[in-house]
C-alpha positions in Angstrom: -38.6 3.3 -15.2 -35.3 2.2 -15.7 -34.4 5.4 -17.8 -35.8 7.3 -14.8 -33.9 5.6 -12.4 -30.6 6.2 -14.5 -31.3 9.5 -15.2 -32.0 10.2 -11.3 -28.5 8.7 -10.6 -26.6 10.4 -13.4 -28.6 13.7 -12.2 -27.5 13.3 -8.6 -23.8 12.2 -9.6 -23.1 15.3 -11.7 -25.0 17.7 -9.6 -22.5 16.8 -6.1 -19.3 18.8 -5.7 -16.3 17.4 -6.4 -13.7 18.2 -3.6 -9.9 17.1 -2.6 -8.8 16.2 0.6 -5.4 18.6 0.0 -5.1 21.6 -2.4 -3.8 21.3 -5.9 0.0 22.3 -6.3 2.1 21.7 -9.4 3.7 18.9 -8.2 0.8 16.8 -9.1 0.9 17.6 -12.7 4.2 16.0 -13.6 4.3 12.9 -15.7 5.8 10.6 -13.6 3.4 11.5 -10.8 0.8 10.6 -13.3 2.7 7.2 -13.9 3.0 6.8 -10.2 -0.6 7.0 -9.5 -0.8 3.8 -11.9 1.9 1.8 -11.0 1.6 2.2 -6.9 -1.1 0.1 -7.0 0.4 -2.2 -9.3 3.3 -2.6 -7.0 1.7 -2.9 -3.7 -0.5 -5.8 -5.1 2.4 -8.0 -6.3 4.3 -7.3 -2.9 1.0 -8.6 -1.3 0.1 -11.2 -3.9 3.8 -12.6 -5.0 6.8 -11.3 -2.7 5.2 -11.8 0.9 3.9 -15.2 0.1 7.1 -16.4 -1.6 9.4 -14.8 1.3 7.1 -16.4 3.7 7.7 -20.0 2.0 11.2 -19.5 1.6 12.2 -18.3 5.1 10.9 -22.0 6.9 13.4 -23.5 8.9 12.9 -26.5 6.8 13.2 -24.9 3.6 16.2 -22.4 4.3 18.9 -24.4 3.3 17.4 -25.3 0.0 16.6 -21.6 -0.3 19.4 -20.2 0.7 17.4 -17.5 2.9 19.3 -16.3 5.9 17.4 -15.5 9.1 17.7 -11.5 9.3 19.8 -9.1 11.5 17.4 -7.2 14.2 15.9 -4.4 12.8 17.7 -1.8 15.6 21.3 -3.8 15.8 22.7 -3.8 19.0 20.5 -1.1 20.7 18.2 -2.6 23.2 14.5 -1.7 23.1 13.2 1.3 24.9 11.2 -0.3 27.8 9.3 2.6 29.4 9.1 2.9 33.2 6.2 1.5 34.8 6.6 3.1 38.0 5.3 6.2 36.7 
């Protein structure tokens, strides 16, 4: 029975057509692109599991003098924030 189920799953998996969400071009064959496919998830995971929690800890007001962290400048500098007209 188990062999029959495994065989059915294998047949279904192999009989389906593989589709990509976009067309292939030559840039996807570059060896650096292959490395990026492997390294990007590793970097993303390290950012979210190591760098962001560490930044959260050192940016606490009580720990800023100890860690040397300073508050960040505004993202848009001295530009005022866009506030749409509410009358329209």
